[in-house]
DODRENMI-410984 format. One record per residue (C-alpha): x, y, z; chain. Coordinates in nm, 3 decimals. Each point is the difference from the previous one (the first is absolute). Example, Ala and Ser with C-alpha at 12.3 -4.5 7.8 and 13.67 -1.06 7.14 Angstrom:
! residues 2
1.230:-0.450:0.780:A;
0.137:0.344:-0.066:A;
***
This chain:
! residues 621
0.630:-2.430:-2.705:A;
-0.013:0.234:-0.257:A;
-0.294:0.211:-0.072:A;
-0.260:-0.064:-0.292:A;
-0.142:0.301:-0.170:A;
-0.367:-0.056:-0.183:A;
-0.086:0.356:-0.120:A;
-0.241:-0.152:-0.226:A;
-0.182:-0.151:0.243:A;
-0.180:0.106:0.366:A;
-0.252:-0.142:0.223:A;
-0.066:-0.382:-0.001:A;
0.186:-0.057:-0.315:A;
0.352:0.186:0.114:A;
-0.040:-0.217:0.327:A;
-0.081:-0.341:-0.187:A;
0.328:0.081:-0.255:A;
0.228:0.001:0.366:A;
-0.116:-0.385:0.079:A;
0.218:-0.140:-0.327:A;
0.311:0.085:0.202:A;
-0.110:-0.014:0.380:A;
0.130:-0.276:0.264:A;
-0.072:-0.090:0.305:A;
0.227:0.194:0.224:A;
-0.083:0.233:0.251:A;
0.045:0.382:-0.056:A;
-0.153:0.329:-0.052:A;
-0.210:0.149:-0.323:A;
-0.065:0.348:-0.074:A;
-0.285:0.111:-0.244:A;
0.047:0.268:-0.191:A;
-0.213:0.276:-0.184:A;
0.063:0.120:-0.374:A;
0.215:0.268:0.163:A;
0.240:-0.251:0.166:A;
-0.128:0.099:0.354:A;
-0.056:-0.248:0.226:A;
-0.386:-0.087:0.095:A;
0.062:-0.314:0.251:A;
0.278:-0.238:0.184:A;
-0.081:-0.276:0.116:A;
0.179:-0.363:0.096:A;
-0.068:-0.343:-0.072:A;
0.148:-0.310:0.081:A;
-0.071:-0.155:-0.306:A;
0.039:0.299:-0.261:A;
-0.187:-0.179:-0.291:A;
-0.252:-0.135:0.211:A;
-0.037:0.349:0.116:A;
-0.012:0.213:-0.360:A;
-0.238:-0.275:-0.102:A;
-0.265:0.107:0.301:A;
0.023:0.350:-0.209:A;
-0.052:-0.163:-0.361:A;
-0.361:-0.089:0.095:A;
-0.243:0.250:-0.171:A;
-0.253:-0.064:0.337:A;
0.001:-0.021:0.333:A;
0.171:0.352:0.113:A;
-0.152:0.225:0.204:A;
-0.033:0.406:-0.170:A;
0.344:0.105:0.103:A;
0.252:-0.313:-0.131:A;
-0.238:0.013:-0.295:A;
0.098:0.386:-0.089:A;
0.350:-0.088:0.087:A;
0.026:-0.269:-0.243:A;
-0.184:0.228:-0.274:A;
0.309:0.243:0.067:A;
0.229:-0.260:-0.022:A;
0.253:-0.006:-0.279:A;
0.334:-0.155:0.074:A;
0.082:-0.210:0.296:A;
0.310:-0.040:0.171:A;
0.153:-0.282:0.231:A;
0.309:-0.076:0.255:A;
0.048:-0.343:0.109:A;
0.096:-0.077:0.414:A;
0.152:-0.312:0.165:A;
-0.302:-0.015:0.234:A;
-0.367:0.121:-0.007:A;
0.134:0.202:0.331:A;
0.237:0.202:-0.181:A;
-0.276:0.077:-0.242:A;
-0.207:0.155:0.283:A;
0.231:0.186:0.142:A;
0.116:0.106:-0.367:A;
-0.377:0.076:-0.085:A;
-0.005:0.234:0.314:A;
0.302:0.213:-0.093:A;
-0.073:0.047:-0.389:A;
-0.341:0.131:0.125:A;
0.117:0.252:0.247:A;
0.210:0.156:-0.245:A;
-0.200:-0.061:-0.353:A;
-0.350:0.087:0.199:A;
-0.197:-0.176:-0.228:A;
-0.360:0.116:-0.092:A;
-0.196:-0.344:0.016:A;
0.204:-0.090:0.383:A;
-0.110:0.040:0.359:A;
0.266:0.288:0.064:A;
0.094:0.117:0.380:A;
0.044:0.398:-0.073:A;
0.168:0.083:0.307:A;
0.338:-0.096:0.069:A;
0.127:0.158:0.292:A;
0.258:-0.086:0.263:A;
-0.092:-0.105:0.373:A;
0.216:0.180:0.297:A;
0.170:-0.154:0.266:A;
0.125:0.036:0.316:A;
0.388:-0.058:-0.008:A;
0.198:-0.035:0.329:A;
0.364:0.068:-0.103:A;
0.324:-0.218:0.152:A;
0.311:0.161:-0.088:A;
-0.019:0.232:0.255:A;
0.058:-0.028:0.394:A;
-0.349:0.177:0.060:A;
-0.233:-0.132:-0.269:A;
-0.257:0.264:-0.189:A;
-0.338:-0.113:-0.047:A;
-0.184:0.126:-0.350:A;
-0.195:-0.026:-0.260:A;
0.099:-0.133:-0.335:A;
-0.066:-0.041:-0.330:A;
0.124:-0.159:-0.319:A;
0.272:-0.252:0.017:A;
0.161:-0.136:0.302:A;
0.323:0.083:-0.064:A;
0.073:0.163:0.376:A;
0.132:-0.289:0.268:A;
-0.254:-0.040:0.261:A;
-0.298:-0.181:0.070:A;
-0.333:0.102:-0.247:A;
-0.345:-0.065:0.165:A;
-0.310:0.032:-0.234:A;
-0.137:0.112:-0.281:A;
-0.216:0.218:0.140:A;
-0.290:0.153:-0.176:A;
0.081:0.356:-0.029:A;
0.229:0.258:0.144:A;
-0.244:0.057:0.222:A;
-0.036:-0.359:0.143:A;
0.421:0.053:0.050:A;
-0.042:0.316:0.189:A;
-0.222:-0.122:0.225:A;
0.180:-0.248:0.087:A;
0.323:0.144:0.047:A;
-0.185:0.263:0.219:A;
-0.144:-0.319:0.236:A;
0.387:-0.119:0.008:A;
0.154:0.364:0.067:A;
-0.247:0.037:0.279:A;
0.050:-0.386:0.169:A;
0.432:-0.093:-0.090:A;
0.097:0.392:-0.081:A;
0.226:-0.062:-0.288:A;
0.164:0.208:-0.182:A;
-0.102:0.124:-0.318:A;
0.218:0.244:-0.114:A;
0.285:-0.055:-0.292:A;
0.345:-0.088:0.100:A;
0.149:0.339:-0.062:A;
-0.293:0.161:0.250:A;
0.156:-0.261:0.269:A;
0.385:0.050:-0.057:A;
-0.100:0.416:0.027:A;
-0.233:0.022:0.281:A;
0.154:0.215:0.316:A;
-0.327:-0.034:0.210:A;
-0.344:-0.185:-0.030:A;
-0.245:0.067:-0.256:A;
-0.422:0.101:0.031:A;
-0.068:-0.403:-0.044:A;
0.230:-0.033:0.340:A;
-0.203:0.304:0.129:A;
-0.369:-0.205:-0.075:A;
0.134:-0.362:0.089:A;
0.005:-0.106:-0.368:A;
0.369:-0.072:0.022:A;
0.252:-0.121:0.303:A;
0.325:0.229:-0.125:A;
0.241:-0.273:-0.096:A;
0.176:0.322:-0.216:A;
0.100:0.152:0.391:A;
0.038:-0.306:0.191:A;
-0.330:0.033:0.182:A;
-0.025:-0.368:-0.038:A;
0.231:-0.266:-0.027:A;
0.120:-0.237:-0.310:A;
-0.060:-0.319:0.172:A;
-0.407:0.172:0.132:A;
-0.073:0.137:-0.376:A;
0.082:-0.348:-0.151:A;
-0.229:-0.187:0.253:A;
-0.238:0.272:-0.143:A;
0.078:-0.066:-0.309:A;
-0.066:-0.319:0.012:A;
-0.334:0.016:0.208:A;
-0.067:0.198:-0.299:A;
0.026:-0.220:-0.238:A;
-0.219:-0.295:0.193:A;
-0.222:0.259:0.030:A;
-0.025:0.031:-0.441:A;
-0.024:-0.417:0.026:A;
-0.270:0.042:0.208:A;
0.178:-0.156:0.318:A;
-0.134:0.283:0.273:A;
-0.073:-0.197:0.294:A;
0.277:-0.060:0.123:A;
0.108:0.306:-0.063:A;
-0.231:0.126:0.226:A;
0.056:-0.261:0.280:A;
0.361:0.104:-0.016:A;
-0.014:0.431:0.004:A;
-0.312:-0.126:0.302:A;
0.339:-0.215:0.198:A;
0.178:0.292:-0.080:A;
-0.272:0.281:0.125:A;
0.009:-0.185:0.314:A;
0.360:-0.044:0.099:A;
0.049:0.348:-0.055:A;
-0.287:0.107:0.181:A;
0.184:-0.204:0.277:A;
0.288:0.108:-0.028:A;
-0.144:0.342:0.036:A;
0.090:0.096:-0.349:A;
-0.327:0.128:-0.077:A;
0.079:0.276:-0.272:A;
0.110:-0.299:-0.193:A;
-0.295:-0.195:0.142:A;
-0.214:0.271:-0.156:A;
0.142:0.003:-0.325:A;
-0.083:-0.385:0.002:A;
-0.350:0.049:0.082:A;
-0.065:0.200:-0.300:A;
0.222:-0.188:-0.227:A;
-0.255:-0.331:0.119:A;
-0.301:0.255:-0.041:A;
0.115:0.123:-0.386:A;
0.033:-0.394:-0.073:A;
-0.348:-0.092:0.150:A;
-0.140:0.293:-0.177:A;
0.153:-0.109:-0.324:A;
-0.153:-0.383:0.025:A;
-0.331:0.152:0.053:A;
-0.006:0.258:-0.283:A;
0.144:-0.237:-0.259:A;
-0.306:-0.140:-0.087:A;
-0.152:-0.392:-0.071:A;
0.353:-0.168:-0.045:A;
-0.049:-0.364:-0.083:A;
0.098:-0.327:0.237:A;
0.037:-0.242:-0.260:A;
0.175:0.192:-0.268:A;
0.344:0.081:-0.026:A;
0.113:0.068:-0.302:A;
-0.273:0.065:-0.286:A;
-0.122:0.245:-0.250:A;
-0.394:-0.008:-0.002:A;
-0.117:0.036:-0.342:A;
-0.347:0.081:-0.073:A;
-0.145:0.079:-0.359:A;
-0.332:0.189:-0.029:A;
-0.163:0.039:-0.372:A;
-0.274:0.224:-0.117:A;
-0.118:0.119:-0.357:A;
0.311:-0.111:-0.168:A;
0.231:0.212:0.279:A;
0.176:-0.142:0.273:A;
0.195:0.039:0.347:A;
0.260:-0.238:0.167:A;
0.033:0.111:0.347:A;
0.347:-0.151:0.159:A;
0.040:-0.027:0.354:A;
0.380:-0.035:0.117:A;
-0.011:-0.272:0.280:A;
0.390:0.051:0.228:A;
0.107:-0.191:0.317:A;
-0.362:-0.016:0.056:A;
-0.072:0.397:-0.016:A;
-0.153:0.089:-0.258:A;
0.172:0.317:-0.185:A;
-0.259:0.139:-0.213:A;
-0.161:-0.032:-0.293:A;
-0.017:0.142:-0.386:A;
-0.236:-0.027:-0.276:A;
0.050:-0.091:-0.364:A;
-0.236:0.054:-0.283:A;
0.176:-0.200:-0.273:A;
-0.175:0.020:-0.402:A;
-0.243:-0.254:-0.047:A;
-0.256:-0.042:-0.270:A;
-0.374:-0.060:0.047:A;
0.082:-0.374:-0.041:A;
0.262:-0.100:0.145:A;
-0.058:-0.288:0.301:A;
0.148:0.093:0.352:A;
0.243:-0.269:-0.024:A;
0.141:0.152:-0.285:A;
0.019:0.327:0.176:A;
0.152:-0.125:0.302:A;
0.330:-0.179:-0.183:A;
0.083:0.231:-0.188:A;
-0.011:0.258:0.287:A;
0.207:-0.247:0.217:A;
0.248:-0.052:-0.288:A;
0.049:0.341:-0.066:A;
-0.005:0.166:0.339:A;
0.254:-0.242:0.108:A;
0.191:0.034:-0.296:A;
0.302:0.295:0.188:A;
-0.160:-0.148:0.352:A;
0.099:-0.275:0.240:A;
-0.305:-0.186:0.119:A;
-0.110:-0.088:0.353:A;
-0.061:-0.379:0.097:A;
-0.325:-0.048:-0.056:A;
-0.258:0.224:-0.224:A;
-0.340:-0.063:0.092:A;
-0.228:0.099:-0.280:A;
-0.371:0.060:-0.040:A;
-0.023:-0.212:-0.336:A;
0.125:-0.310:-0.179:A;
0.254:0.059:-0.240:A;
0.035:-0.130:-0.346:A;
0.380:-0.196:0.103:A;
0.003:0.017:0.314:A;
0.302:-0.267:0.089:A;
0.191:0.196:-0.335:A;
-0.025:0.290:0.175:A;
0.118:-0.077:0.348:A;
0.297:-0.203:-0.190:A;
0.078:0.296:-0.188:A;
0.026:0.239:0.350:A;
0.210:-0.285:0.155:A;
0.245:0.036:-0.307:A;
0.045:0.371:0.035:A;
0.054:-0.047:0.382:A;
0.180:-0.324:0.070:A;
-0.316:-0.110:0.282:A;
-0.322:-0.099:-0.014:A;
-0.285:0.228:-0.037:A;
-0.351:-0.144:0.044:A;
-0.350:0.112:-0.164:A;
-0.288:-0.091:0.209:A;
-0.365:0.129:-0.074:A;
-0.169:-0.083:0.380:A;
-0.346:-0.079:0.019:A;
-0.040:0.005:0.389:A;
0.204:0.138:0.279:A;
0.229:0.286:0.086:A;
0.121:0.021:-0.341:A;
-0.304:0.020:-0.165:A;
-0.141:0.318:0.247:A;
0.399:0.177:-0.140:A;
-0.167:-0.069:-0.351:A;
-0.302:0.110:0.082:A;
0.141:0.311:0.143:A;
0.193:0.058:-0.311:A;
-0.281:-0.065:-0.226:A;
-0.257:0.241:0.145:A;
0.292:0.267:0.003:A;
0.036:-0.066:-0.386:A;
-0.354:0.033:-0.086:A;
-0.024:0.329:0.215:A;
0.266:0.107:-0.193:A;
-0.120:-0.061:-0.334:A;
-0.346:0.190:0.061:A;
0.211:0.280:0.116:A;
0.219:0.025:-0.280:A;
-0.285:-0.077:-0.277:A;
-0.174:0.295:0.158:A;
0.286:0.210:0.003:A;
0.074:-0.126:-0.372:A;
-0.392:0.121:-0.120:A;
0.081:0.354:0.177:A;
0.295:0.066:-0.205:A;
-0.089:-0.151:-0.311:A;
-0.316:0.293:0.038:A;
0.257:0.252:0.085:A;
0.198:-0.091:-0.298:A;
-0.267:0.037:-0.250:A;
-0.081:0.302:0.193:A;
0.330:0.119:-0.074:A;
0.014:-0.073:-0.344:A;
-0.327:0.172:-0.053:A;
0.099:0.304:0.172:A;
0.308:0.097:-0.219:A;
-0.043:-0.174:-0.335:A;
0.172:-0.312:0.001:A;
0.022:-0.172:-0.275:A;
-0.047:-0.326:0.239:A;
-0.051:-0.130:0.290:A;
0.381:0.010:0.170:A;
0.170:-0.316:0.123:A;
0.278:0.187:0.129:A;
0.051:0.349:0.140:A;
0.383:0.069:0.070:A;
-0.008:0.291:0.238:A;
0.301:0.142:0.046:A;
0.115:0.273:0.258:A;
0.346:0.128:0.119:A;
0.156:0.087:0.336:A;
0.290:0.197:0.124:A;
0.172:0.313:0.251:A;
0.109:0.312:-0.216:A;
0.111:-0.293:-0.251:A;
0.154:-0.225:0.244:A;
-0.021:-0.366:0.050:A;
-0.224:0.036:-0.369:A;
-0.209:-0.320:-0.011:A;
-0.281:-0.086:-0.294:A;
-0.312:-0.208:0.113:A;
-0.209:-0.192:-0.241:A;
-0.325:-0.187:0.151:A;
-0.231:-0.234:-0.210:A;
-0.387:-0.020:0.018:A;
-0.225:-0.239:-0.201:A;
-0.320:-0.195:-0.011:A;
0.060:-0.158:0.411:A;
0.111:0.332:0.122:A;
0.386:0.089:0.104:A;
0.289:-0.249:-0.112:A;
0.238:0.008:0.206:A;
0.245:-0.234:-0.169:A;
-0.006:0.233:-0.283:A;
0.143:0.281:0.177:A;
0.328:0.143:-0.092:A;
0.249:0.287:0.095:A;
0.277:0.159:-0.133:A;
0.246:0.188:0.111:A;
0.124:0.316:-0.184:A;
0.298:0.001:-0.176:A;
-0.015:0.320:-0.214:A;
0.348:0.195:0.094:A;
-0.086:0.284:-0.230:A;
-0.395:0.051:0.134:A;
-0.051:0.325:0.254:A;
-0.059:-0.100:0.371:A;
-0.385:-0.043:0.017:A;
-0.097:0.014:-0.373:A;
-0.261:-0.237:0.018:A;
-0.091:0.064:-0.405:A;
0.371:-0.129:-0.040:A;
-0.049:-0.329:0.257:A;
-0.338:-0.090:-0.096:A;
0.171:0.049:-0.424:A;
0.280:-0.252:0.178:A;
-0.251:-0.283:0.113:A;
-0.226:-0.008:-0.266:A;
0.268:-0.016:-0.238:A;
0.217:-0.315:0.196:A;
-0.387:-0.123:0.053:A;
-0.096:-0.011:-0.432:A;
0.332:-0.125:-0.087:A;
0.035:-0.270:0.189:A;
-0.362:-0.120:-0.094:A;
0.065:0.063:-0.357:A;
0.312:-0.240:0.003:A;
-0.176:-0.245:0.217:A;
-0.356:-0.023:-0.140:A;
0.047:0.116:-0.331:A;
-0.409:-0.074:-0.062:A;
-0.156:0.041:0.293:A;
-0.067:-0.352:0.046:A;
0.078:-0.033:0.375:A;
-0.296:0.233:0.148:A;
0.328:0.219:0.120:A;
-0.075:0.317:-0.192:A;
-0.260:0.196:0.157:A;
-0.343:0.127:-0.132:A;
0.015:0.358:0.180:A;
0.239:0.187:0.163:A;
-0.053:0.250:0.268:A;
0.235:0.257:0.068:A;
0.055:0.251:0.300:A;
-0.017:0.308:-0.107:A;
-0.145:0.211:-0.242:A;
0.014:0.125:-0.401:A;
0.424:0.019:0.054:A;
0.043:-0.327:0.104:A;
-0.260:-0.160:-0.263:A;
0.176:0.191:-0.276:A;
0.359:-0.139:0.179:A;
-0.118:-0.337:-0.031:A;
-0.172:0.016:-0.378:A;
0.288:0.131:-0.102:A;
0.229:-0.353:0.125:A;
-0.295:-0.234:-0.125:A;
0.026:0.168:-0.349:A;
0.400:-0.039:0.034:A;
-0.072:-0.387:0.018:A;
-0.307:0.043:-0.256:A;
-0.247:-0.106:0.278:A;
-0.307:0.220:-0.049:A;
-0.280:-0.217:0.025:A;
0.025:-0.043:0.401:A;
-0.241:0.299:0.125:A;
0.113:0.192:0.314:A;
-0.185:0.231:0.264:A;
0.230:0.252:0.246:A;
-0.120:0.036:0.299:A;
0.018:0.323:0.145:A;
-0.083:0.183:0.351:A;
-0.245:0.277:-0.084:A;
-0.114:0.284:0.199:A;
0.177:0.037:0.299:A;
0.151:-0.355:-0.054:A;
-0.335:-0.142:0.201:A;
-0.073:-0.358:-0.044:A;
-0.314:-0.002:-0.238:A;
0.058:0.279:-0.194:A;
0.249:-0.214:-0.232:A;
0.088:0.133:-0.348:A;
0.054:-0.266:-0.316:A;
0.166:0.071:-0.254:A;
0.033:-0.153:-0.364:A;
0.181:0.038:-0.320:A;
-0.174:0.146:-0.264:A;
-0.308:0.072:0.264:A;
-0.168:0.218:0.226:A;
0.060:0.034:0.366:A;
-0.232:-0.140:0.189:A;
-0.171:-0.130:0.337:A;
-0.192:-0.205:0.187:A;
-0.324:0.016:0.251:A;
0.146:0.017:0.317:A;
-0.195:-0.306:0.115:A;
0.105:-0.217:-0.325:A;
0.047:-0.342:0.096:A;
0.247:0.024:-0.291:A;
0.194:0.324:0.144:A;
0.071:-0.181:0.331:A;
0.097:-0.345:-0.201:A;
0.263:0.230:-0.149:A;
0.146:0.180:0.335:A;
0.040:-0.327:0.169:A;
0.222:-0.139:-0.323:A;
0.208:0.375:0.000:A;
0.032:-0.052:0.412:A;
0.101:-0.357:-0.042:A;
0.284:0.074:-0.282:A;
0.094:0.340:0.306:A;
0.000:-0.227:0.264:A;
0.218:-0.301:-0.213:A;
0.268:0.279:-0.121:A;
-0.005:0.177:0.350:A;
0.070:-0.375:0.185:A;
0.298:0.002:-0.283:A;
0.135:0.331:0.065:A;
0.002:-0.013:0.380:A;
0.172:-0.394:-0.056:A;
0.237:0.122:-0.214:A;
0.105:0.299:0.281:A;
0.036:-0.188:0.227:A;
0.219:-0.249:-0.137:A;
0.235:0.293:-0.115:A;
-0.010:0.131:0.398:A;
0.267:-0.284:0.068:A;
0.174:0.036:-0.311:A;
0.365:0.115:0.003:A;
0.238:-0.001:-0.272:A;
0.194:-0.281:0.226:A;
-0.248:-0.223:-0.196:A;
0.164:0.054:-0.378:A;
0.352:-0.086:0.082:A;
0.051:-0.282:-0.080:A;
0.072:-0.294:0.260:A;
-0.130:0.182:0.254:A;
-0.310:-0.169:0.150:A;
-0.197:0.048:0.333:A;
0.225:-0.139:0.227:A;
0.322:0.181:-0.110:A;
-0.220:0.341:-0.090:A;
-0.123:-0.025:0.392:A;
0.368:-0.035:0.114:A;
0.084:0.326:-0.224:A;
-0.284:0.167:0.132:A;
0.081:-0.101:0.323:A;
0.338:0.098:-0.005:A;
-0.028:0.348:-0.197:A;
-0.305:0.083:0.180:A;
-0.144:0.116:-0.405:A;
0.022:-0.112:-0.379:A;
0.153:0.362:-0.083:A;
0.249:-0.075:0.287:A;
0.111:-0.326:-0.160:A;
0.025:0.203:-0.376:A;
0.221:0.242:0.175:A;
0.251:-0.262:0.171:A;
0.319:-0.100:-0.140:A;
0.119:-0.337:-0.087:A;
0.154:-0.050:0.336:A;
-0.298:0.056:0.192:A;
-0.175:-0.182:-0.215:A;
0.202:-0.291:0.031:A;
-0.019:-0.005:0.404:A;
-0.399:-0.051:0.006:A;
-0.063:-0.377:0.102:A;
-0.135:-0.243:-0.247:A;
0.111:0.208:-0.307:A;
0.301:-0.135:-0.182:A;
0.319:0.185:-0.160:A;
-0.128:-0.039:-0.354:A;
-0.390:0.093:0.104:A;
0.154:0.310:0.146:A;
0.179:0.077:-0.305:A;
-0.330:-0.073:-0.191:A;
-0.161:0.219:0.241:A;
0.220:0.314:-0.022:A;
0.026:0.006:-0.405:A;
-0.381:-0.008:-0.018:A;
-0.084:0.331:0.241:A;
0.343:0.190:-0.146:A;
-0.041:-0.069:-0.327:A;
-0.346:0.095:-0.030:A;
0.122:0.314:0.078:A;
***
């Protein structure tokens, strides 16, 4: 259906004007303001009937009344079914982030455990992202910490390897994991392939919640080993049984009647909301995570929970059951939409008694406590932001502060880092890292590095949001450094015509002691804050977070480069051929010096690839 523009009308009048051309098809509608910004996205079984509700001049909540008053135009898209409309609505809400919709702001992915199946001795490891690698996936887990704890338990009980295939192939003696009894050292033949496969099967049964049979079999094996006077093997089996028992007693309360479900509890207070999600898989509690969707004062729990479910599972596969604390507005429609997405039944439950109700009560308790903590932290953050505004005479209380830092070792592996703070604390989803590219920079040139980072940051901002409508522009810049850094940054800002954003340079003061920081601003005297001023501690925390993020990024870059060789850049040389070449010649330097005849003698290297490798190194000189 084409868009209809009515620039001379607004509010109820403009909505009324669309009724003449709308039919009863299902679909999605968008309400826009005078600057074509999307105010609200909604779905409808019958577009004409739904829009006619907005054309009434009374009976609306304050939030909806404000939205109607701001509406200058509308857009419509018809769908075949209401289910399609629901899926499209949630997708558009996540894309457009309309002001008057309930919005899930945290869109992180969750980690899984992957047991690979492409090797004779499968590897067990943490996995996040698209499930492209072949193997069995178990999850999701609520956090990386939950995965790491489970992996640690699995290694203690089943002694599975976690090293990469390349590390496995090059081992000549057992690593530390074997020494501390966390691996069976299949890399050097300490366990047969058949026995290792059995431990992999046991680990997968454990992840599937089938632990009783494992203990029974291990106990029988221990008894048999003892009777055959294989006391060392019997002791090892005893230790595994003991570790497995300990794991089961420390896993916490696992539901008996729930095999696969997400427990979702919502608590609302003073116009804010917290949704707590517990992940139950294979009858085990794999952790929980809290979310704080953007809501208004007059939004009902049913609307909040329905919006959360639609957006949360937009890019995630739902489990077989969603056990909810509140009824949602369209449970049958939501169940149908989720089932359509994954091609199997999804059940939505709101239990009133029994074990499921107890699980929901636990989620609600966690949601209530989490929201109370967040509201207390938010009040403190608001007070600190006001104190920062007063201390540095800022034009307004900043909603977004960007803090910048660099990290390098004598110019090597140089990275820049940006962290972001706002009215709710540090906003980790907005953190950014910058690989320093400047070939003409002098090693260790902090001014030059900062210039490059700021140029790239503001060049992108100007390109993507020149009107500053998306909330991505900072209200304040904190720069790690003194007068020189502030001057360099100001020069960049002038170059891009951005001179209205305040900036503060934070420099270590006398003896470079924390608490003696000096603050530099363009055209103003250097200043300091009292050593016990809460604003000083606030700035220190933000600066330290930027430093932590920069150092972490630098270390990751440096670690990644350790395993790199010139062979990584040769076309056609992947991991397997790289291993073959290094095993044959001993080093990348020897490969580079090898003649064509020797290259062709390497197993797995074709004549054509040998020509490519020889030409690559010899053309480079």
